[in-house]
VEXKE-113783 format. One record per residue: x, y, z of N, C-alpha, C, O in turn; residue in one letter. Coordinates in steps of 0.1 Angstrom, whole numbers, always signed. Example, Ala and Ser with C-alpha at 12.3 -4.5 7.8 and 13.67 -1.06 7.14 Angstrom:
// VEXKE-113783
<n.X:+132&n.Y:-57&n.Z:+78&ca.X:+123&ca.Y:-45&ca.Z:+78&c.X:+132&c.Y:-33&c.Z:+78&o.X:+142&o.Y:-33&o.Z:+85&aa:A> $
<n.X:+128&n.Y:-22&n.Z:+71&ca.X:+137&ca.Y:-11&ca.Z:+71&c.X:+129&c.Y:+0&c.Z:+79&o.X:+134&o.Y:+11&o.Z:+80&aa:S> $
***
This chain:
// VEXKE-113783
<n.X:+963&n.Y:+836&n.Z:+1732&ca.X:+977&ca.Y:+836&ca.Z:+1729&c.X:+983&c.Y:+848&c.Z:+1736&o.X:+978&o.Y:+859&o.Z:+1734&aa:M> $
<n.X:+993&n.Y:+846&n.Z:+1743&ca.X:+1001&ca.Y:+857&ca.Z:+1749&c.X:+1014&c.Y:+859&c.Z:+1742&o.X:+1022&o.Y:+850&o.Z:+1741&aa:T> $
<n.X:+1016&n.Y:+871&n.Z:+1736&ca.X:+1028&ca.Y:+874&ca.Z:+1728&c.X:+1038&c.Y:+881&c.Z:+1737&o.X:+1034&o.Y:+891&o.Z:+1744&aa:I> $
<n.X:+1050&n.Y:+877&n.Z:+1737&ca.X:+1061&ca.Y:+883&ca.Z:+1745&c.X:+1066&c.Y:+896&c.Z:+1740&o.X:+1068&o.Y:+906&o.Z:+1747&aa:L> $
<n.X:+1069&n.Y:+897&n.Z:+1727&ca.X:+1075&ca.Y:+908&ca.Z:+1721&c.X:+1068&c.Y:+912&c.Z:+1708&o.X:+1059&o.Y:+905&o.Z:+1704&aa:E> $
<n.X:+1073&n.Y:+922&n.Z:+1701&ca.X:+1067&ca.Y:+926&ca.Z:+1688&c.X:+1071&c.Y:+916&c.Z:+1678&o.X:+1080&o.Y:+907&o.Z:+1680&aa:G> $
<n.X:+1064&n.Y:+917&n.Z:+1667&ca.X:+1066&ca.Y:+907&ca.Z:+1656&c.X:+1078&c.Y:+911&c.Z:+1648&o.X:+1081&o.Y:+922&o.Z:+1645&aa:M> $
<n.X:+1086&n.Y:+901&n.Z:+1644&ca.X:+1097&ca.Y:+902&ca.Z:+1635&c.X:+1092&c.Y:+900&c.Z:+1621&o.X:+1088&o.Y:+889&o.Z:+1617&aa:D> $
<n.X:+1092&n.Y:+911&n.Z:+1613&ca.X:+1086&ca.Y:+910&ca.Z:+1600&c.X:+1096&c.Y:+908&c.Z:+1588&o.X:+1093&o.Y:+910&o.Z:+1577&aa:S> $
<n.X:+1108&n.Y:+905&n.Z:+1592&ca.X:+1118&ca.Y:+902&ca.Z:+1581&c.X:+1115&c.Y:+890&c.Z:+1573&o.X:+1112&o.Y:+879&o.Z:+1579&aa:D> $
<n.X:+1115&n.Y:+891&n.Z:+1560&ca.X:+1112&ca.Y:+879&ca.Z:+1552&c.X:+1126&c.Y:+874&c.Z:+1547&o.X:+1134&o.Y:+881&o.Z:+1542&aa:V> $
<n.X:+1128&n.Y:+861&n.Z:+1550&ca.X:+1141&ca.Y:+855&ca.Z:+1547&c.X:+1139&c.Y:+846&c.Z:+1534&o.X:+1131&o.Y:+837&o.Z:+1534&aa:K> $
<n.X:+1147&n.Y:+848&n.Z:+1524&ca.X:+1147&ca.Y:+841&ca.Z:+1512&c.X:+1159&c.Y:+832&c.Z:+1510&o.X:+1170&o.Y:+837&o.Z:+1514&aa:L> $
<n.X:+1158&n.Y:+820&n.Z:+1505&ca.X:+1169&ca.Y:+811&ca.Z:+1503&c.X:+1166&c.Y:+803&c.Z:+1490&o.X:+1155&o.Y:+801&o.Z:+1487&aa:S> $
<n.X:+1177&n.Y:+799&n.Z:+1484&ca.X:+1176&ca.Y:+790&ca.Z:+1472&c.X:+1173&c.Y:+776&c.Z:+1477&o.X:+1168&o.Y:+768&o.Z:+1469&aa:D> $
<n.X:+1175&n.Y:+772&n.Z:+1489&ca.X:+1174&ca.Y:+759&ca.Z:+1494&c.X:+1161&c.Y:+757&c.Z:+1503&o.X:+1156&o.Y:+746&o.Z:+1503&aa:L> $
<n.X:+1157&n.Y:+767&n.Z:+1510&ca.X:+1146&ca.Y:+766&ca.Z:+1519&c.X:+1134&c.Y:+774&c.Z:+1514&o.X:+1135&o.Y:+783&o.Z:+1507&aa:L> $
<n.X:+1122&n.Y:+769&n.Z:+1519&ca.X:+1110&ca.Y:+777&ca.Z:+1515&c.X:+1110&c.Y:+790&c.Z:+1522&o.X:+1117&o.Y:+791&o.Z:+1533&aa:R> $
<n.X:+1103&n.Y:+800&n.Z:+1517&ca.X:+1103&ca.Y:+813&ca.Z:+1524&c.X:+1097&c.Y:+812&c.Z:+1538&o.X:+1088&o.Y:+805&o.Z:+1541&aa:P> $
<n.X:+1103&n.Y:+820&n.Z:+1547&ca.X:+1099&ca.Y:+821&ca.Z:+1561&c.X:+1094&c.Y:+835&c.Z:+1563&o.X:+1102&o.Y:+844&o.Z:+1561&aa:I> $
<n.X:+1082&n.Y:+836&n.Z:+1568&ca.X:+1076&ca.Y:+849&ca.Z:+1570&c.X:+1078&c.Y:+854&c.Z:+1584&o.X:+1088&o.Y:+851&o.Z:+1591&aa:G> $
<n.X:+1069&n.Y:+862&n.Z:+1588&ca.X:+1069&ca.Y:+869&ca.Z:+1601&c.X:+1069&c.Y:+859&c.Z:+1612&o.X:+1064&o.Y:+848&o.Z:+1611&aa:A> $
<n.X:+1076&n.Y:+862&n.Z:+1623&ca.X:+1076&ca.Y:+853&ca.Z:+1635&c.X:+1074&c.Y:+862&c.Z:+1647&o.X:+1076&o.Y:+874&o.Z:+1647&aa:S> $
<n.X:+1070&n.Y:+855&n.Z:+1658&ca.X:+1067&ca.Y:+862&ca.Z:+1671&c.X:+1070&c.Y:+852&c.Z:+1682&o.X:+1068&o.Y:+840&o.Z:+1680&aa:V> $
<n.X:+1075&n.Y:+856&n.Z:+1693&ca.X:+1077&ca.Y:+848&ca.Z:+1705&c.X:+1064&c.Y:+847&c.Z:+1713&o.X:+1058&o.Y:+858&o.Z:+1716&aa:N> $
<n.X:+1060&n.Y:+835&n.Z:+1716&ca.X:+1047&ca.Y:+833&ca.Z:+1723&c.X:+1050&c.Y:+828&c.Z:+1737&o.X:+1058&o.Y:+818&o.Z:+1739&aa:V> $
<n.X:+1044&n.Y:+833&n.Z:+1747&ca.X:+1045&ca.Y:+829&ca.Z:+1760&c.X:+1036&c.Y:+817&c.Z:+1764&o.X:+1039&o.Y:+808&o.Z:+1770&aa:E> $
<n.X:+1023&n.Y:+819&n.Z:+1759&ca.X:+1013&ca.Y:+809&ca.Z:+1762&c.X:+1004&c.Y:+807&c.Z:+1750&o.X:+1000&o.Y:+817&o.Z:+1744&aa:R> $
<n.X:+1000&n.Y:+795&n.Z:+1747&ca.X:+991&ca.Y:+792&ca.Z:+1736&c.X:+982&c.Y:+780&c.Z:+1739&o.X:+987&o.Y:+771&o.Z:+1745&aa:M> $
<n.X:+970&n.Y:+781&n.Z:+1736&ca.X:+960&ca.Y:+770&ca.Z:+1738&c.X:+957&c.Y:+763&c.Z:+1725&o.X:+953&o.Y:+770&o.Z:+1715&aa:H> $
<n.X:+958&n.Y:+750&n.Z:+1724&ca.X:+955&ca.Y:+743&ca.Z:+1712&c.X:+940&c.Y:+740&c.Z:+1713&o.X:+936&o.Y:+734&o.Z:+1723&aa:V> $
<n.X:+932&n.Y:+744&n.Z:+1703&ca.X:+917&ca.Y:+742&ca.Z:+1704&c.X:+912&c.Y:+730&c.Z:+1697&o.X:+901&o.Y:+726&o.Z:+1700&aa:T> $
<n.X:+920&n.Y:+724&n.Z:+1688&ca.X:+916&ca.Y:+711&ca.Z:+1682&c.X:+928&c.Y:+704&c.Z:+1677&o.X:+938&o.Y:+709&o.Z:+1675&aa:E> $
<n.X:+926&n.Y:+691&n.Z:+1675&ca.X:+937&ca.Y:+682&ca.Z:+1669&c.X:+938&c.Y:+685&c.Z:+1655&o.X:+928&o.Y:+688&o.Z:+1648&aa:N> $
<n.X:+950&n.Y:+683&n.Z:+1649&ca.X:+952&ca.Y:+685&ca.Z:+1635&c.X:+944&c.Y:+674&c.Z:+1627&o.X:+943&o.Y:+663&o.Z:+1632&aa:P> $
<n.X:+940&n.Y:+678&n.Z:+1616&ca.X:+933&ca.Y:+668&ca.Z:+1607&c.X:+943&c.Y:+662&c.Z:+1597&o.X:+948&o.Y:+669&o.Z:+1589&aa:K> $
<n.X:+945&n.Y:+649&n.Z:+1599&ca.X:+955&ca.Y:+642&ca.Z:+1591&c.X:+947&c.Y:+633&c.Z:+1581&o.X:+939&o.Y:+625&o.Z:+1585&aa:I> $
<n.X:+950&n.Y:+635&n.Z:+1568&ca.X:+943&ca.Y:+626&ca.Z:+1558&c.X:+945&c.Y:+611&c.Z:+1561&o.X:+956&o.Y:+608&o.Z:+1565&aa:P> $
<n.X:+935&n.Y:+603&n.Z:+1559&ca.X:+936&ca.Y:+589&ca.Z:+1562&c.X:+948&c.Y:+582&c.Z:+1554&o.X:+955&o.Y:+573&o.Z:+1560&aa:K> $
<n.X:+950&n.Y:+585&n.Z:+1542&ca.X:+961&ca.Y:+579&ca.Z:+1534&c.X:+975&c.Y:+583&c.Z:+1540&o.X:+983&o.Y:+574&o.Z:+1540&aa:K> $
<n.X:+976&n.Y:+595&n.Z:+1545&ca.X:+989&ca.Y:+599&ca.Z:+1551&c.X:+990&c.Y:+591&c.Z:+1564&o.X:+1001&o.Y:+586&o.Z:+1567&aa:V> $
<n.X:+980&n.Y:+590&n.Z:+1572&ca.X:+980&ca.Y:+583&ca.Z:+1585&c.X:+984&c.Y:+568&c.Z:+1583&o.X:+991&o.Y:+563&o.Z:+1591&aa:D> $
<n.X:+979&n.Y:+562&n.Z:+1572&ca.X:+982&ca.Y:+548&ca.Z:+1569&c.X:+997&c.Y:+546&c.Z:+1566&o.X:+1003&o.Y:+537&o.Z:+1571&aa:R> $
<n.X:+1002&n.Y:+555&n.Z:+1558&ca.X:+1016&ca.Y:+554&ca.Z:+1555&c.X:+1025&c.Y:+556&c.Z:+1567&o.X:+1035&o.Y:+549&o.Z:+1569&aa:I> $
<n.X:+1022&n.Y:+566&n.Z:+1575&ca.X:+1030&ca.Y:+568&ca.Z:+1587&c.X:+1029&c.Y:+557&c.Z:+1597&o.X:+1039&o.Y:+553&o.Z:+1603&aa:V> $
<n.X:+1017&n.Y:+550&n.Z:+1598&ca.X:+1015&ca.Y:+539&ca.Z:+1607&c.X:+1021&c.Y:+526&c.Z:+1602&o.X:+1023&o.Y:+517&o.Z:+1610&aa:A> $
<n.X:+1023&n.Y:+525&n.Z:+1589&ca.X:+1028&ca.Y:+512&ca.Z:+1583&c.X:+1042&c.Y:+510&c.Z:+1587&o.X:+1050&o.Y:+519&o.Z:+1590&aa:D> $
<n.X:+1045&n.Y:+497&n.Z:+1587&ca.X:+1059&ca.Y:+493&ca.Z:+1591&c.X:+1067&c.Y:+493&c.Z:+1578&o.X:+1070&o.Y:+483&o.Z:+1572&aa:E> $
<n.X:+1071&n.Y:+505&n.Z:+1574&ca.X:+1079&ca.Y:+507&ca.Z:+1562&c.X:+1092&c.Y:+514&c.Z:+1565&o.X:+1093&o.Y:+521&o.Z:+1576&aa:L> $
<n.X:+1102&n.Y:+512&n.Z:+1557&ca.X:+1114&ca.Y:+520&ca.Z:+1559&c.X:+1111&c.Y:+535&c.Z:+1557&o.X:+1102&o.Y:+538&o.Z:+1549&aa:K> $
<n.X:+1118&n.Y:+544&n.Z:+1563&ca.X:+1116&ca.Y:+558&ca.Z:+1562&c.X:+1116&c.Y:+562&c.Z:+1547&o.X:+1108&o.Y:+571&o.Z:+1543&aa:A> $
<n.X:+1126&n.Y:+557&n.Z:+1540&ca.X:+1127&ca.Y:+561&ca.Z:+1526&c.X:+1115&c.Y:+557&c.Z:+1518&o.X:+1110&o.Y:+565&o.Z:+1510&aa:R> $
<n.X:+1109&n.Y:+545&n.Z:+1520&ca.X:+1097&ca.Y:+541&ca.Z:+1513&c.X:+1085&c.Y:+549&c.Z:+1517&o.X:+1077&o.Y:+552&o.Z:+1509&aa:E> $
<n.X:+1084&n.Y:+552&n.Z:+1530&ca.X:+1073&ca.Y:+559&ca.Z:+1535&c.X:+1073&c.Y:+574&c.Z:+1529&o.X:+1063&o.Y:+579&o.Z:+1525&aa:A> $
<n.X:+1085&n.Y:+580&n.Z:+1529&ca.X:+1086&ca.Y:+594&ca.Z:+1524&c.X:+1083&c.Y:+594&c.Z:+1509&o.X:+1076&o.Y:+603&o.Z:+1504&aa:A> $
<n.X:+1087&n.Y:+584&n.Z:+1502&ca.X:+1084&ca.Y:+583&ca.Z:+1487&c.X:+1069&c.Y:+581&c.Z:+1485&o.X:+1063&o.Y:+587&o.Z:+1477&aa:H> $
<n.X:+1063&n.Y:+573&n.Z:+1494&ca.X:+1048&ca.Y:+571&ca.Z:+1493&c.X:+1040&c.Y:+584&c.Z:+1496&o.X:+1030&o.Y:+587&o.Z:+1489&aa:G> $
<n.X:+1045&n.Y:+592&n.Z:+1506&ca.X:+1038&ca.Y:+604&ca.Z:+1509&c.X:+1040&c.Y:+614&c.Z:+1497&o.X:+1030&o.Y:+621&o.Z:+1494&aa:L> $
<n.X:+1051&n.Y:+614&n.Z:+1491&ca.X:+1053&ca.Y:+623&ca.Z:+1479&c.X:+1045&c.Y:+619&c.Z:+1468&o.X:+1039&o.Y:+627&o.Z:+1461&aa:Y> $
<n.X:+1044&n.Y:+606&n.Z:+1466&ca.X:+1035&ca.Y:+600&ca.Z:+1455&c.X:+1020&c.Y:+604&c.Z:+1457&o.X:+1013&o.Y:+604&o.Z:+1448&aa:D> $
<n.X:+1016&n.Y:+606&n.Z:+1470&ca.X:+1002&ca.Y:+610&ca.Z:+1473&c.X:+1000&c.Y:+624&c.Z:+1469&o.X:+988&o.Y:+629&o.Z:+1468&aa:L> $
<n.X:+1011&n.Y:+631&n.Z:+1466&ca.X:+1009&ca.Y:+645&ca.Z:+1462&c.X:+1012&c.Y:+655&c.Z:+1473&o.X:+1010&o.Y:+667&o.Z:+1472&aa:G> $
<n.X:+1018&n.Y:+650&n.Z:+1484&ca.X:+1022&ca.Y:+659&ca.Z:+1495&c.X:+1034&c.Y:+668&c.Z:+1490&o.X:+1043&o.Y:+663&o.Z:+1483&aa:L> $
<n.X:+1033&n.Y:+680&n.Z:+1494&ca.X:+1044&ca.Y:+689&ca.Z:+1491&c.X:+1057&c.Y:+684&c.Z:+1497&o.X:+1057&o.Y:+679&o.Z:+1508&aa:D> $
<n.X:+1068&n.Y:+686&n.Z:+1490&ca.X:+1081&ca.Y:+681&ca.Z:+1495&c.X:+1085&c.Y:+686&c.Z:+1509&o.X:+1091&o.Y:+680&o.Z:+1517&aa:V> $
<n.X:+1080&n.Y:+699&n.Z:+1512&ca.X:+1083&ca.Y:+705&ca.Z:+1525&c.X:+1075&c.Y:+698&c.Z:+1536&o.X:+1080&o.Y:+696&o.Z:+1547&aa:Y> $
<n.X:+1063&n.Y:+693&n.Z:+1533&ca.X:+1055&ca.Y:+686&ca.Z:+1543&c.X:+1061&c.Y:+672&c.Z:+1545&o.X:+1062&o.Y:+668&o.Z:+1557&aa:K> $
<n.X:+1066&n.Y:+666&n.Z:+1534&ca.X:+1072&ca.Y:+653&ca.Z:+1536&c.X:+1085&c.Y:+654&c.Z:+1544&o.X:+1087&o.Y:+646&o.Z:+1553&aa:V> $
<n.X:+1093&n.Y:+664&n.Z:+1542&ca.X:+1105&ca.Y:+667&ca.Z:+1550&c.X:+1101&c.Y:+669&c.Z:+1564&o.X:+1109&o.Y:+665&o.Z:+1573&aa:A> $
<n.X:+1090&n.Y:+677&n.Z:+1567&ca.X:+1086&ca.Y:+680&ca.Z:+1581&c.X:+1083&c.Y:+667&c.Z:+1588&o.X:+1086&o.Y:+665&o.Z:+1600&aa:M> $
<n.X:+1075&n.Y:+658&n.Z:+1581&ca.X:+1071&ca.Y:+645&ca.Z:+1587&c.X:+1083&c.Y:+637&c.Z:+1590&o.X:+1084&o.Y:+630&o.Z:+1600&aa:I> $
<n.X:+1092&n.Y:+636&n.Z:+1580&ca.X:+1104&ca.Y:+628&ca.Z:+1581&c.X:+1113&c.Y:+633&c.Z:+1593&o.X:+1118&o.Y:+625&o.Z:+1601&aa:L> $
<n.X:+1115&n.Y:+646&n.Z:+1594&ca.X:+1123&ca.Y:+652&ca.Z:+1605&c.X:+1117&c.Y:+650&c.Z:+1618&o.X:+1124&o.Y:+651&o.Z:+1629&aa:S> $
<n.X:+1104&n.Y:+648&n.Z:+1619&ca.X:+1097&ca.Y:+646&ca.Z:+1632&c.X:+1100&c.Y:+632&c.Z:+1638&o.X:+1098&o.Y:+630&o.Z:+1650&aa:S> $
<n.X:+1105&n.Y:+623&n.Z:+1629&ca.X:+1108&ca.Y:+610&ca.Z:+1634&c.X:+1097&c.Y:+600&c.Z:+1633&o.X:+1097&o.Y:+589&o.Z:+1639&aa:G> $
<n.X:+1086&n.Y:+604&n.Z:+1626&ca.X:+1074&ca.Y:+596&ca.Z:+1626&c.X:+1075&c.Y:+585&c.Z:+1616&o.X:+1067&o.Y:+576&o.Z:+1616&aa:A> $
<n.X:+1085&n.Y:+585&n.Z:+1607&ca.X:+1086&ca.Y:+575&ca.Z:+1596&c.X:+1097&c.Y:+565&c.Z:+1600&o.X:+1106&o.Y:+569&o.Z:+1607&aa:L> $
<n.X:+1096&n.Y:+553&n.Z:+1595&ca.X:+1106&ca.Y:+543&ca.Z:+1597&c.X:+1101&c.Y:+531&c.Z:+1604&o.X:+1090&o.Y:+531&o.Z:+1609&aa:G> $
<n.X:+1110&n.Y:+521&n.Z:+1604&ca.X:+1106&ca.Y:+509&ca.Z:+1611&c.X:+1106&c.Y:+511&c.Z:+1626&o.X:+1115&o.Y:+518&o.Z:+1632&aa:L> $
<n.X:+1096&n.Y:+506&n.Z:+1633&ca.X:+1094&ca.Y:+508&ca.Z:+1647&c.X:+1106&c.Y:+503&c.Z:+1655&o.X:+1110&o.Y:+508&o.Z:+1665&aa:H> $
<n.X:+1112&n.Y:+492&n.Z:+1650&ca.X:+1123&ca.Y:+486&ca.Z:+1657&c.X:+1135&c.Y:+495&c.Z:+1657&o.X:+1143&o.Y:+496&o.Z:+1666&aa:S> $
<n.X:+1137&n.Y:+502&n.Z:+1645&ca.X:+1148&ca.Y:+512&ca.Z:+1644&c.X:+1146&c.Y:+524&c.Z:+1652&o.X:+1155&o.Y:+530&o.Z:+1658&aa:A> $
<n.X:+1133&n.Y:+528&n.Z:+1654&ca.X:+1130&ca.Y:+540&ca.Z:+1662&c.X:+1132&c.Y:+537&c.Z:+1676&o.X:+1137&o.Y:+546&o.Z:+1684&aa:Q> $
<n.X:+1129&n.Y:+525&n.Z:+1681&ca.X:+1130&ca.Y:+522&ca.Z:+1695&c.X:+1144&c.Y:+521&c.Z:+1700&o.X:+1147&o.Y:+525&o.Z:+1711&aa:K> $
<n.X:+1153&n.Y:+515&n.Z:+1692&ca.X:+1167&ca.Y:+512&ca.Z:+1696&c.X:+1176&c.Y:+523&c.Z:+1693&o.X:+1188&o.Y:+522&o.Z:+1695&aa:N> $
<n.X:+1171&n.Y:+534&n.Z:+1687&ca.X:+1180&ca.Y:+546&ca.Z:+1684&c.X:+1188&c.Y:+544&c.Z:+1672&o.X:+1198&o.Y:+553&o.Z:+1670&aa:G> $
<n.X:+1186&n.Y:+535&n.Z:+1663&ca.X:+1194&ca.Y:+533&ca.Z:+1651&c.X:+1186&c.Y:+538&c.Z:+1639&o.X:+1174&o.Y:+537&o.Z:+1639&aa:S> $
<n.X:+1193&n.Y:+541&n.Z:+1629&ca.X:+1186&ca.Y:+545&ca.Z:+1616&c.X:+1187&c.Y:+532&c.Z:+1607&o.X:+1192&o.Y:+522&o.Z:+1611&aa:D> $
<n.X:+1181&n.Y:+534&n.Z:+1595&ca.X:+1180&ca.Y:+522&ca.Z:+1586&c.X:+1193&c.Y:+518&c.Z:+1581&o.X:+1194&o.Y:+507&o.Z:+1576&aa:E> $
<n.X:+1204&n.Y:+526&n.Z:+1582&ca.X:+1217&ca.Y:+522&ca.Z:+1576&c.X:+1225&c.Y:+515&c.Z:+1587&o.X:+1236&o.Y:+511&o.Z:+1584&aa:M> $
<n.X:+1220&n.Y:+513&n.Z:+1599&ca.X:+1227&ca.Y:+506&ca.Z:+1609&c.X:+1235&c.Y:+515&c.Z:+1618&o.X:+1242&o.Y:+510&o.Z:+1627&aa:G> $
<n.X:+1234&n.Y:+528&n.Z:+1617&ca.X:+1241&ca.Y:+537&ca.Z:+1625&c.X:+1234&c.Y:+538&c.Z:+1638&o.X:+1221&o.Y:+538&o.Z:+1638&aa:Y> $
<n.X:+1241&n.Y:+541&n.Z:+1649&ca.X:+1234&ca.Y:+543&ca.Z:+1662&c.X:+1237&c.Y:+556&c.Z:+1667&o.X:+1248&o.Y:+562&o.Z:+1665&aa:H> $
<n.X:+1227&n.Y:+563&n.Z:+1673&ca.X:+1229&ca.Y:+576&ca.Z:+1679&c.X:+1233&c.Y:+574&c.Z:+1693&o.X:+1228&o.Y:+565&o.Z:+1700&aa:S> $
<n.X:+1242&n.Y:+583&n.Z:+1697&ca.X:+1247&ca.Y:+582&ca.Z:+1711&c.X:+1242&c.Y:+593&c.Z:+1719&o.X:+1245&o.Y:+594&o.Z:+1731&aa:D> $
***
């Protein structure tokens, strides 16, 4: 890993967000292995479920709410037809 600058060691606290620790700007990084995703999580993400149902299922599995939010914000949850045409489950379209 090639680091561009020194590390920012400011700890930021919020009532709404989880704590964010030190950060650093990286110029180059090599991924050495794929992430290990539990099979139950992979099944829920791959299922043809509405995003709300999938997020609830992940939380029921015991995933931390921050992990569920991260998966949800990545766009991995939801009906494939809604993902492909750019609409969400409420019928809104992104432009």
